[in-house]
DOMIFI-81226 format. One record per residue (C-alpha): x, z, y negated. Coordinates in steps of 0.02 Angstrom, whole numbers, padded with zeros to 5 digits, always signed. Each point is the difference from the previous one (the first is absolute). Layout:
! DOMIFI-81226
XZY ...
! end
This chain:
! DOMIFI-81226
+05091+02903-04073 +00005+00026+00187 -00068+00177-00019 -00134-00066-00116 -00048-00133+00123 +00000+00129+00140 -00111+00112-00106 -00121-00143-00030 -00003-00041+00186 -00029+00182+00046 -00136+00016-00130 -00088-00157+00062 +00017+00064+00178 -00077+00165-00050 -00144-00088-00088 -00028-00110+00152 +00010+00152+00114 -00126+00097-00104 -00114-00151-00007 +00009-00026+00188 -00028+00185+00032 -00149-00002-00117 -00069-00151+00091 +00029+00085+00167 -00084+00159-00062 -00145-00102-00067 -00011-00094+00164 +00010+00161+00100 -00144+00070-00101 -00099-00158+00035 +00045+00004+00183 -00027+00184+00033 -00162+00028-00092 -00147+00008+00121 -00118-00146-00022 -00184+00022+00038 -00086-00153-00068 +00044-00180-00038 -00058+00017-00180 +00121+00142-00042 +00160-00087+00054 +00006-00157-00107 +00102+00079-00140 +00131+00054+00126 +00001-00171+00080 +00026-00083-00170 +00152+00110-00030 +00077-00061+00163 -00037-00183-00037 +00093+00015-00166 +00156+00055+00094 -00003-00141+00126 +00101-00161-00007 -00082-00167+00037 +00093-00012+00165 -00064+00172+00052 -00176-00053-00041 +00014-00160+00101 +00077+00093+00145 -00154+00111+00012 -00108-00153+00030 +00079-00033+00170 -00014+00123+00144 +00140+00127+00014 +00013-00021+00188 -00109-00043+00150 -00126+00136-00048 +00053+00063-00171 -00035-00031-00183 +00154-00013-00109 +00043+00147-00111 +00122+00014-00146 +00159+00082+00067 +00083+00010-00172 -00144+00106-00063 -00010+00106+00156 -00158-00080+00068 +00013-00035+00187 -00091-00131+00101 -00177+00045+00052 -00043-00018+00184 -00156-00088+00062 -00065-00009+00177 -00127-00091+00105 -00139+00020+00033 -00189+00017+00002 +00007+00132+00138 +00130+00109-00084 +00191+00000-00001 +00019-00052+00183 -00037+00168+00081 +00020+00118+00086 -00187+00021-00030 -00093-00159+00048 -00158-00029-00101 -00127-00130+00058 +00019-00182-00048 -00095-00064-00151 -00142-00074+00103 -00034+00174+00072 +00002+00076-00174 -00127-00132-00050 -00108+00043+00151 -00004+00183-00055 -00107-00045-00152 +00071+00160-00074 +00097-00017-00165 +00032+00187-00010 +00082-00001+00171 +00108-00149-00050 +00050+00097-00156 +00047+00148+00109 +00106-00112+00111 +00087-00077-00150 +00032+00171-00076 +00088+00051+00160 +00100-00162-00004 +00051+00042-00178 +00067+00169+00055 +00099-00086+00138 +00072-00122-00127 +00051+00145-00111 +00085+00083+00147 +00103-00159+00024 +00040-00027-00184 -00109-00156-00012 -00071-00048-00170 -00116-00142+00050 -00097-00036+00159 -00036-00185+00029 -00184+00019+00034 -00146-00009+00013 -00022-00175+00072 -00172-00053-00060 -00025-00186+00026 -00171-00053+00061 -00018-00030+00187 -00051-00181-00018 +00071-00081+00156 -00013+00083+00173 +00165-00084+00045 +00093+00076-00147 +00161+00087+00051 -00033+00152-00109 -00186+00017+00035 +00039+00169+00082 +00094+00057-00154 -00139-00035-00125 -00159+00103-00022 -00150-00113+00003 -00088-00164-00039 -00107+00083-00135 +00063+00014-00180 -00102+00155-00043 +00062+00101+00150 +00175-00067-00032 -00004+00059-00180 -00059+00176+00043 +00134+00025+00131 +00137-00076-00108 -00036+00114-00148 -00002+00152+00114 +00164-00045+00085 +00086-00026-00167 -00067+00164-00069 +00060+00091+00155 +00177-00067+00005 +00024+00017-00188 -00063+00180+00000 +00175+00038+00067 +00088-00098-00138 +00042-00139+00122 -00050-00170-00066 -00116-00109+00101 +00032-00186+00009 -00162-00094+00033 +00032-00161+00095 -00006-00151+00018 -00069-00069-00163 -00093-00112+00044 -00083-00104+00139 +00132+00037+00131 -00118-00030+00145 +00114-00084+00126 +00186+00006+00043 +00032-00177+00062 +00117-00079-00128 -00040+00150-00110 +00145-00026-00120 -00058-00173-00050 -00185-00032+00028 -00130-00006-00138 -00169+00086+00008 -00128-00107-00090 -00136+00117-00064 -00128-00017-00139 +00001+00132-00137 -00169+00074+00039 +00057+00033+00178 +00162+00076-00062 -00093+00122-00111 -00138+00046+00123 +00095+00004+00165 +00189+00004-00019 +00032+00094-00164 -00108+00159+00018 +00120+00104+00106 +00147-00037-00115 -00106+00033-00153 -00056+00168+00071 +00180+00042+00043 +00046-00026-00183 -00153+00064-00094 -00055+00142+00115 +00158+00041+00097 +00121-00034-00145 +00127-00075+00118 +00175-00019-00071 +00053-00139+00118 -00067-00172+00045 +00081-00118+00125 -00036-00185-00016 -00048-00104+00150 +00133-00117+00067 -00123-00144-00002 -00073-00086-00150 -00174-00015-00073 -00070-00160-00072 +00166-00095-00002 +00104+00140-00075 +00103+00132+00090 -00074+00172-00030 +00164+00065-00072 -00001-00147-00122 -00180+00019-00055 -00028+00053-00180 -00187-00001+00035 +00015+00126+00141 +00140+00113-00063 -00032+00003-00187 -00175-00063-00040 -00085+00095+00141 +00114+00141+00057 +00086+00059-00158 -00116-00054-00140 -00175+00008+00073 +00025+00145+00121 +00130+00094-00103 +00132+00019+00136 +00143+00110-00063 +00119-00004+00147 +00116-00137+00062 -00026-00155+00107 +00118-00043+00142 +00013-00149+00116 -00023+00011+00186 +00169+00003+00087 +00049-00181-00033 +00045+00009-00183 -00061-00094-00151 -00025-00189+00011 +00044-00034-00180 +00087+00075-00150 -00084-00037-00165 -00173-00033+00072 -00006+00162+00100 +00074+00102-00142 -00129-00064-00123 -00140+00015+00130 +00021+00188+00014 +00109+00027+00154 +00109+00154-00028 +00115+00016+00151 +00062-00126+00128 +00019+00085+00169 +00110+00029+00093 +00175-00005-00075 +00085-00168+00009 +00162-00052-00082 -00078-00170-00033 -00168+00064-00063 -00084-00109-00131 -00032+00162-00095 +00188+00034-00006 +00123-00113-00089 -00128-00140-00034 -00115+00123-00089 +00144+00071-00101 +00046-00176-00056 -00182-00040-00041 -00009+00152-00115 +00166-00041-00082 -00061-00179-00029 -00160+00064-00081 -00111-00070+00138 -00065+00172+00048 -00026+00124-00143 +00089+00168+00010 -00170+00080-00031 -00057-00066+00169 +00152+00078+00084 -00027+00164-00091 -00180+00005+00060 +00057-00018+00180 +00133+00135-00017 -00125+00112-00089 -00121-00014+00145 +00136+00038+00128 +00067+00151-00094 -00176+00063-00030 -00032+00006+00188 +00172+00074+00035 -00031+00137-00127 -00172+00039+00070 +00071+00008+00178 +00142+00115-00053 +00141-00125+00020 +00065+00038-00175 +00036+00179+00050 +00183+00039+00029 +00048-00077+00167 -00165-00092+00015 -00144+00042+00116 +00046+00147+00110 -00037-00011+00186 -00074+00167+00050 +00016-00043+00184 -00155+00100+00047 -00186-00022+00023 -00126+00081+00115 +00002-00117+00149 -00135+00096+00093 -00128-00011-00140 +00041-00184-00027 -00027-00036+00185 -00169+00084-00017 -00042-00120-00142 +00059-00147+00106 -00110+00060+00144 -00151+00018-00113 +00031-00175-00068 +00013-00073+00175 -00162+00086+00050 -00098-00063-00149 +00059-00179+00028 -00067-00010+00179 -00147-00120+00016 -00121+00013+00145 -00048-00181+00031 -00110+00023+00152 -00072+00146+00098 -00137-00052+00121 -00083+00137+00102 +00098+00130-00098 +00149-00016+00116 +00099+00081-00140 +00041+00137-00032 +00070+00054+00168 -00056+00172+00056 +00146+00104+00064 -00123+00108+00098 -00068-00147+00098 +00148-00112+00035 +00141+00038+00119 +00110-00153-00009 +00045-00128-00134 +00101-00157+00035 +00100-00065-00148 +00078-00173+00001 +00038-00147-00113 +00154-00064-00092 -00026+00110-00154 -00039+00161+00091 +00177+00067-00002 +00074-00111-00134 +00078+00064-00160 -00035-00091-00163 +00092+00111-00125 +00173-00071+00034 +00132-00065-00120 -00036-00176-00058 -00167-00029+00087 -00123-00087-00114 +00125-00040-00136 +00022+00093-00164 -00139+00125+00038 +00086+00066+00157 +00012+00185+00033 +00113+00092+00120 -00083+00150+00080 +00100+00065+00150 -00139+00118+00053 -00140-00129-00008 -00147+00041+00113 -00055-00145+00109 -00180-00017+00059 +00052+00051+00176 +00085+00158-00063 -00147+00040-00112 -00122-00011+00146 +00112+00105+00112 +00022+00132-00135 -00186+00018-00036 -00081-00032+00170 +00008+00182+00048 +00051+00085+00162 -00150-00061+00101 +00019-00186-00034 +00130-00100+00094 +00076-00143-00100 +00077-00142+00100 +00102-00138-00079 +00025-00172+00072 +00137-00094-00090 -00037-00183-00032 +00175-00036+00065 -00059+00056+00172 -00117-00149+00004 +00152-00112+00010 +00014-00171-00076 +00163+00028-00095 +00140-00115+00051 +00164-00062-00069 -00021-00151-00112 +00045-00157+00096 +00152-00080-00082 -00087-00168-00007 -00112+00073-00137 +00150+00056-00104 +00101-00110-00117 +00138+00052-00120 +00031-00091-00163 +00134-00102+00087 -00117-00050+00141 +00052+00117+00141 -00124+00087+00115 +00032+00182-00041 +00055+00110-00145 +00135-00006-00133 +00079+00173+00008 +00104+00086-00134 +00091+00164+00032 +00064+00124-00128 +00096+00162-00008 -00110+00123-00093 -00150-00073-00090 -00052-00182-00016 +00096-00085-00141 +00030-00177-00060 +00151-00024+00113 -00021+00032+00187 +00150+00040+00109 -00063-00116+00137 -00127-00142+00001 -00047-00075+00168 -00141-00072+00105 -00104+00113+00114 -00123-00064+00129 -00123+00141-00034 -00014+00175-00074 +00019+00100+00158 +00147+00118-00016 +00053+00169+00067 +00170+00053-00064 +00040+00163+00090 +00129+00095-00102 +00071-00164-00062 -00030-00137-00127 -00038-00187+00004 +00187-00031-00017 +00115+00144+00047 +00146-00072-00099 -00087-00038-00164 -00161+00102-00009 -00010+00190-00001 -00089+00083+00145 -00087+00115-00124 -00074-00043-00170 -00017-00188+00018 -00138-00122-00045 -00064-00167+00063 -00113-00134-00068 -00088-00127+00111 -00090-00153-00069 -00094-00146+00076 -00160-00100-00011 -00137+00018+00129 -00087-00164+00044 -00170+00062+00062 -00070-00089+00154 -00181+00037-00050 -00095+00055-00154 -00057+00180-00003 +00042+00183-00024 +00166+00057+00073 +00072+00175+00013 +00187+00021-00028 +00082+00157+00066 +00172+00069-00038 +00081+00149+00087 +00159+00077-00067 +00120+00145+00004 +00019+00040-00145 -00093-00105-00130 -00068-00177-00011 -00115-00094-00118 -00085-00169+00016 -00013-00116-00151 -00088-00168-00013 +00051-00049-00177 +00165-00089-00025 +00018+00083-00170 -00022+00172+00074 -00168+00069-00054 -00080+00145+00091 +00032+00028+00186 -00146-00028+00118 +00060+00132+00123 +00122+00146-00009 +00053+00103+00151 -00002+00189-00009 +00118+00079+00126 -00082+00103+00135 +00064+00179-00002 -00006+00010+00190 +00092-00156+00055 +00073-00066-00163 -00083-00170+00016 -00127-00050-00131 -00131-00135+00018 -00103-00100-00124 -00124-00142+00015 -00062-00129-00124 -00153-00112+00010 +00034-00174-00068 -00097-00161-00013 +00090-00158+00053 -00049-00182+00003 +00051-00114+00143 +00159-00096-00039 +00026+00077-00173 +00169+00091-00011 -00020+00187-00027 +00155+00084-00073 +00051+00169+00068 +00142+00118-00042 +00046+00163+00084 +00109+00125-00092 +00078+00130+00114 +00108+00153-00034 +00085+00118+00122 +00055+00173-00056 +00085+00085+00148 -00005-00004+00189 -00079-00135+00106 -00067-00154-00087 -00142-00113+00053 -00115-00131-00073 -00135-00101+00089 -00128-00126-00061 -00150-00064+00098 -00174-00065-00036 -00178-00008+00061 -00076-00172-00011 -00184-00038-00033 -00097+00026+00162 -00155-00070+00080 -00145+00119+00031 +00023-00012+00189 +00181+00055-00012 -00046+00149-00108 -00137+00055+00119 +00120-00012+00146 +00129+00106-00091 -00127+00131-00055 -00060+00029+00178 +00132+00136+00013 -00092+00109-00125 -00179-00030+00060 -00008+00164+00094 +00063+00098-00150 -00127-00085-00113 -00142+00035+00121 +00043+00185+00020 +00017+00036-00186 -00143+00080-00097 +00053-00107-00147 +00127-00138-00029 +00085-00016-00169 +00082-00169-00029 +00114+00000-00153 +00036-00177-00053 +00000-00122-00145 +00160-00065-00078 +00152+00076-00085 +00124-00032-00139 +00069-00151+00089 -00156-00088-00067 -00049+00115-00143 +00157-00008-00107 +00064-00052-00169 +00072-00174+00001 -00100-00069+00147 -00179-00062-00015 -00092-00007+00165 -00045-00166+00081 -00174+00054+00053 -00109+00153+00026 -00008-00016+00190 -00008+00161+00098 +00145+00007+00125 -00067-00089+00154 +00083+00113+00128 -00077+00154-00083 -00170-00082-00006 +00007-00037+00186 +00053+00179+00041 -00142+00072-00107 -00127-00111+00085 +00068+00043+00172 -00001+00190-00021 -00167+00003-00091 -00082-00078+00153 +00064+00145+00105 -00028+00143-00122 -00145-00012-00125 +00079+00139-00105 +00142-00110-00062 +00047+00042-00179 +00109-00117-00101 +00111+00070-00138 +00067-00137-00113 +00165+00014-00092 +00024-00144-00121 +00003-00034-00186 -00102-00160-00010 -00155-00071+00085 +00003-00071+00176 -00125-00107+00093 -00093+00124+00112 -00135-00109+00075 +00088-00022+00167 -00025+00183+00050 -00100+00095-00131 -00167-00012+00091 +00076+00070+00160 +00051+00172-00065 -00109+00139-00070 +00118+00073-00131 +00132-00066-00119 +00102+00105-00123 +00108-00084-00132 +00155+00105-00037 +00109-00119-00106 +00182+00052-00026 -00043+00181-00030 +00172+00073-00031 +00097+00139+00081 -00154+00100+00051 -00108-00148+00053 -00003+00053+00183 -00067+00171-00043 -00134-00076-00113 -00057-00120+00136 -00009+00139+00130 -00100+00112-00117 -00125-00141-00024 -00012-00038+00186 -00037+00182+00041 -00119+00023-00147 +00107+00124-00096 -00028-00112-00151 -00128-00132-00047 +00077-00173-00025 -00037-00022-00185 +00091-00161-00043 -00091-00158-00052 +00061-00179+00009 +00088-00048-00163 -00016-00185+00044 -00121-00115+00089 +00048-00021+00182 -00028-00184+00044 -00060-00065+00167 +00111-00152-00021 +00141-00041-00120 -00093-00152-00065 -00141+00113-00060 +00117+00083-00126 -00025-00072-00175 +00186-00030-00022 -00011-00119+00148 -00181-00058-00011 +00012-00049-00184 +00177+00030-00059 +00145-00110+00051 +00189+00003-00003 +00160-00090+00038 +00181+00056-00009 +00008-00007-00190 -00177+00040-00057 -00140+00122+00043 -00168-00055-00070 -00121+00143-00031 -00152-00115+00008 -00113+00141+00056 +00018+00073-00174 -00093+00163-00024 -00081-00014+00172 +00140+00095+00084 -00028+00108+00154 -00175+00069+00023 -00056-00088-00159 +00018-00163+00096 -00073+00059+00165 -00156+00073-00082 -00029-00138-00127 +00026-00141+00126 -00087+00094+00142 +00149-00004+00119 -00009+00134+00134 +00162+00097+00027 +00050+00107+00148 -00012+00154-00112 -00047+00005-00186 +00096+00077-00143 -00031+00187-00017 -00056+00016+00182 +00040+00147+00111 -00094+00111+00122 -00012+00189+00010 -00033+00127+00137 -00151+00058-00100 -00143-00081-00098 -00042-00005-00184 -00159-00029-00098 -00006-00071-00177 -00148+00048-00112 -00057+00021-00181 +00101-00128-00096 -00021+00043-00184 +00075-00101-00143 +00034+00088-00165 +00057-00088-00159 +00107+00103-00118 +00055-00104-00150 +00128-00123+00071 +00005+00087+00167 -00113-00027+00150 -00003+00135+00132 -00063-00035+00175 -00052+00157+00094 -00038-00006+00185 -00033+00133+00132 +00102-00006+00159 -00042+00107+00151 +00095+00025+00162 -00141-00015+00126 +00111+00015+00153 +00072+00147+00095 +00183-00021-00048 +00103+00023-00157 +00041-00171-00070 +00041-00113-00146 -00088-00146-00082 +00062-00120-00134 -00142-00030-00121 +00024-00172-00076 -00079-00069-00159 -00019-00188-00024 -00069-00100-00145 -00101-00159+00018 -00038-00112-00149 -00174-00074+00022 +00039-00145-00119 +00161-00065-00074 +00064-00149-00098 +00154-00004+00111 +00029+00020+00186 -00006+00183+00052 +00024+00076+00173 -00154+00067+00089 +00065+00175-00034 +00158+00086-00062 +00066+00174+00034 +00000+00105-00159 +00001+00178+00065 +00027+00106+00155 +00022+00179+00053 +00056+00077+00164 -00110+00147+00048 +00027+00130+00137 -00157+00088+00060 -00043+00134+00127 -00145-00029+00120 -00162+00008-00099 +00089+00009-00168 -00061-00103-00149 +00096-00048-00156 -00046-00096-00157 +00131-00134-00031 +00022-00061-00179 +00087-00164-00038 +00029-00053-00180 -00001-00178-00065 +00050-00073-00167 -00049-00169-00076 +00159-00086+00060 -00056+00031+00179 -00140-00126-00029 +00110-00129-00084 +00090-00158+00052 +00157-00063-00086 -00049-00133-00125 +00147-00120-00017 -00073-00081-00157 -00015+00166-00090 +00157+00074+00080 -00100+00158+00028 -00118+00085+00122 -00179-00059-00017 -00154+00101+00048 -00147-00119+00000 -00170+00065-00047 -00112+00020+00150 -00043+00096+00157 +00129+00068+00121 -00027+00089+00165 +00097+00159+00033 +00019+00006+00188 +00056+00148+00104 +00064-00028+00177 +00117+00049+00140 +00086-00170-00004 -00017-00162-00096 -00120-00061+00135 -00102+00159+00021 -00095+00039-00160 -00108+00155+00016 -00077+00014-00173 -00017-00112-00153 -00068+00018-00175 +00001-00122-00147 +00067+00034-00173 -00010-00105-00158 +00157-00034-00101 +00022-00066-00176 +00128-00134-00038 +00171+00067-00044 +00173-00074-00027 +00142+00117+00049 +00178-00039-00053 +00126+00023+00138 
! end
């Protein structure tokens, strides 16, 4: 009997073993077979789903780690890695910020950038890049204005589709974000955007729709906020009715990094993964129990798992061992792409008397100054999730020095030399327990939850030579410190915080962490790194500040000081020291603007004021030297009226990436033609912006009362004059538009126009096509962008530019018909160099047509 029982047990074991081996062989075949298209993998995915337990399925619906999607270990499927962000997987190549990509008006170039990013992701074993970020630039104060492309839905859609196509050409999934109406960061996890459906379809949906229908994105990230009283990750209308059913999205939907807000509602709405991993996730045990109780059908869970596995298979994560990190890509060629992208994003805002370009043969000395002249922007953490770390970033100063040539002397006057920095008076500091100073925490190694020492410090002004803050308890090498306090500003205005450190220090202004506003980079010569941050403070309102410091080896030091808002008289007195240098220079290049202390995820700006101290310096030096050129580095509009009329030339450089300095220098010396155009309307005053002139908001609600009249649509229709219009940008040459010819070909309308370079220099023009409805039963903007093409021409060269339109380009979204409606009547096809500079126009008659979305 015992032998018989043993035989039965052995037989069962053998059967089980054979079955398991067969399953493993089947799974290995599924995993190892190369996948080329989404449509060819569904049968393999179904085979995996049949092998999964309910718990394994539920586990896949919560992130597998901080930046991973959960695999199925039992079946040999590892976690799949994802990475921020819209500028690539954090370096070492630094591509321009989204606003610069938007200014390029060049979808093919954006596709080339994204393709390079895809190769870099592959080299790092990354299966999904969390980008592009495509929300409309509605509010000039928006924290992520610099990260998004444009205020215009058509331009947004073209760039989004191109980015997705580029990244996914390398079998790395894109993740288009943040769906939808994520146009501010204040209270972003809780506020509601109140938007009518026509506005959603015409303004805020198009980029996401293009990402799905034209780019075939496999990832969508929901916005943290809500829309029309429902969180985006809970919205069946957004995630299922629109995204999955109407647009045919085949990939998976993830939350932004705060997790799902609900269990059953989000599951039934169409959310697929709650990110990041959390032991208490509402898509964990609560979702398992909801399925077991019959509240959420297993078919809904299977659909989510199917979508995840489909993307994993396409990306190669089902291959044995998962996605392989090759560890190699051609850095040099990618830097060339980054340089080209930075060049094409440059916008020449002003150039009176043709001060630019500078002629190397005629000038002998250039003076460079300004807070952004020698500042790095591609540093870990700066800007938030789209940060890039490029150790060999070229600053504007270095770019000018590298390209000036042997006969041009480049002098640099550091803004620090003007003085004005001083230690913060303790009376303006207050810790949480009411003391005038800082709460200091010291750690051995890195910063953790439990400090070795916590004590009060009067200020951050330390120099530990070959020792530590406490020789008995804290190591002299490899220790960290964290200093926190609140600044109580004595006056309202723009302040500059400065930290100096050996080795590394970062400044934060968010109690929850967020992105740093300044990060020191150690100087190779003396070991001490320095970083500044421009911040806006209001008199009497506590301003939280935290400094994280780490010492590796050797001497340790950390200092904090500030520059308070100054009166014009004080600035002029301080700048007297450079008057002689300014007077003797053949040209002065002032590099200013703001930085990622104001342009950063998590922190909306308080205003669009240009830093007062910079304004006063510009006005002072421009009186002395009429060839004062201002280079702006910023990612959102600033009020320029206080100095713009006093300088002849202004070049907008944005956050141009690791080769930005080279691009700027090439433009200054005329090696390239600045070919960028403004992707948003630059307001004279904040109150002129439609989000502030018409829209309104409070902590919990943002009311999109301007509706479809967003950006230039509002300025043109309501006759509000901006500082610079949408699509605007100057060139070093001139162009002539002639012979507009409209050809109808069935459902297509082709606009042909001749463009000639009538100047003496090689240059680029962005030909823009707008449509104007002469009559309409509903409100329509004065004109809407529906086509564009960037054209490079030699002197005297002529090209015929053809732009194709379809009926939907003439339509508005009809909420009653739930479709696009082309009304019968006359429309003007307008060709121009900006939305405010129409060169040619010709009418065309259209028949009524209803187009299903």
